[in-house]
N, C-alpha and C positions, 0 to 999 in steps of 0.2 A: 456313564455313557449317555444315559437320557438327559442329564444336566448340561453335558457338553453339547449335545444336540440342540437342546432347547435353546441355550445361549446363541448358538451359532444362527438358528431360525430367527431369534429376536433381533440379532445385529443386522441380519440380512434386511428384514422389513424396516428396521429403524433407518437403514441408509436409503432405502427406496422412499420412505416417507420423505426423508430429508431432500432427496433429489427433487422430488416433485415440488417441494416448497420453494426451493431456489434454484432449480433446473441445473443441479449438479449430476453428473453420471452416477448411476447406481453402483459402478464397480470403482468408485472413486477411493483414494487411499485415506480418507477422512476416518478417524478412529471414532469410538463410541465417545470416548472422554471429550475429544474436540467438538462433537455435535452437542453433547450435554452442556458444554461451556458456552457455545453459540447460544442455545436455547436459555441459558440462564443470565444472559446478557453481558457475558465476558468477551473481551477481544480475543480472537484466535489468529495466531501468527504462525505461519507454517514455511520451514525451509524447503523448497520444492526443486531448486537448482536449475530445472530446464522448463522452457515454455510448454513442452508436449505434456507436462504434469499440472498444468493450470486446471483448476476444477470447474470453473463455471463454463457453461455451455452457450454456444452461439444462440442468439435469439431471445436471451434474457432481458437484454436492454440494449438500446443502440449505443450508450456510451461504454458498456462493458464490451460490446463488439468492437468498438473502436480501440479499446485498449488491446483486445485479443490481436487484431490487426498490427498494432504498434510493437508488441512484444514478440509476435512471431517474426516481425522483420528485424527486431533487435536480435534475437536469438541469443539471449543471455546466458553468460556461464555462472552467475550468481543471481538467483532469483527468491524473492520471498512473496507470499501471498497472504493477505490480511482480510478478514471479514468480521463485521459487527453487525449486530440485528437490533432492532428497537421497535416497538409498536407504533403504528401509524396514528393511533389515537393520542392526542396530546402533543405530538411532534410534527404538526403540519407546516410549522416554519422552518423545517430542517434545511430546506434547500436554500431558502434566504439566509439562514445563519452560515451555512457553508460557504456561500460567495463571499460574505463579510469576512470570514475568518481566513479564508485562503488568499485572499487578496491583500491582507495585511502582512506586509513583508517584516515589519518590525518584530512580529511575533517569532520570527525565527531566531532571533538573537536571545529568546527566552528558553529555547529548547535546551535541555540539559542531558549530555549523554553519560550515562552511569557504566563504568566499566568494573563490574562486579569482581572479576578475576584479580584486578589490580587494587581493588578498593579505592578508586578514584572517580570523581565527578568533574566535568568540565563543560562549557558551552560547546554544543555540536557546531554552531555557526557563529564564531566569534565576530566575523564582518557579514553583513546582509544590507545592501544598498539597492535602490531603485535607480536604473538608468533612463528608462523611458516607461511609460504605460499609456496604452490605447484602448478606450472603451468604444465599442461599436456593436449595435444589433445583438444583444446578449452575450457578447463575447468580449474577455478582457484578455490582452496580451501585455505581459510585463517582463522587460529586460532587466536582468538584475546581475550585480557583482557579489559574488559570494566567496566565503573562506570557510571551508570545512576544517574541523579539528586535525591537525596534523598534515594537512595538505595545502597546497598553494591557492591563491585566489583565482576565481575562474568566472566567466560570464555564463549566465543560463537564461533560458526563455521559459515562461510560465504561460500556459494556456488555461482559461477558466470558461466554462460554458454552463448555460442554465436555462432551462425551459420546462415545458409540461412534462418531458420525460425525464427529468432528473437533473443532476449536477455533474460535471466533470472537470477534472483537474489533471494537468500533466506538467512536469518539469523535466527539461533535459539540458545537459550542458553543451554549451556552444564553443568552449574552449577545453583544451586538454587538463586534466587534473595532474598535479606533479607532486612527487614525493622528493625533496630536494631537487635533483636535476633529471629523475627518473619519470617517465610518463606513465603514471599508474592507471588512467582512464583516457582514452582518446575522445575527441569531440564526438557528442551525439550518442556516446556509449554509455551513459547512467542516466536511466530513465525512472521516474517516481509518478504513478498515475493513480488517481482515486476517483471513483464515481459513487454517487448516492442516488437510489431510486427505489420507488414503490413496487412491492410485489406482494401481491395478496393483502393481508391486513398488516402488513409490517414494512418498515423501510430497512434497507440494506446499504451498509457502507461497504464497499468492496474495492481493495488496493492491490497493486502490483508494484514492486520495487526491484529493478534489475539492473545488473551491470556486465557489460560484455568486456571481459579482461582475461588475461591468462590465469589457468588454474595451476598454480606452481605448487608441486608436491610438498615441499619442504614447509611451507607456511601456509599450505591450503586450510588446516583447521582454524588458525589464528585469524586469517582473512574472513572466512565465514562467520566465525564468532563475532568479530567487531562488526562486520556487514549487518548481521541479523540484529545485534545489539542496537546499532544506530536506526534500523529500520522500525524496530519497536519502540524506541524512545521517541521518535519522530510520530508515529502513529498514535500511540497513546497520549501524548501531548496534545494533539489536535482534536482527538475524540473527547478529550476531558474538556476542551473548550466550548463544547455544545451544551446547550441547556436541554437536557433530556429527561423525559418523563417516562417512568417504566410502570 
């Protein structure tokens, strides 16, 4: 009993220390293992399903607040939360790196989706082309034509911002995504958003990927599995593009 009580007290204080570091609620559903992985420099990916389960609190950073606004409006039925932590020292160029990496649309064609269940690997975006790019006052807007694995071609808009407060990236589809003749995702209902900001003695990369689409019981598990797999491969690919000192 004493050991159980001690473990519970330790977990409680670990969560509270963690919440103070990154402004997460102390009653968040983060496990001790997830916190340890974050502190050890690993990418933490969480299938949270609903925007009400987003961990990060308002006021952490202006760009994370913008993400919260957008995802509350989207009200996704499939939602993943990603966070990665790195020391500030030695990584002072991280914001500049982020702008260069995320504005390079050709990188999309290098992302590989690994379907471990089926033992297959294939390009996540077999097609990725720029239709228009506008640079102005610390903001980049890029219109693209993409084709995601197994789905139809679609146009999307990317927004990239950077300033003293950090980095912000968001992409949303401006055309429906179709599987054969079936509309899988309506216009504006698939959103990927990433921000990078300084907090204390560290930099954090925080991302949300969400889709507003029907949750069909018979195929729900398979949709979620493939959705989380794609989010994971997309995020890991980009974080590995950074030159990070630990």
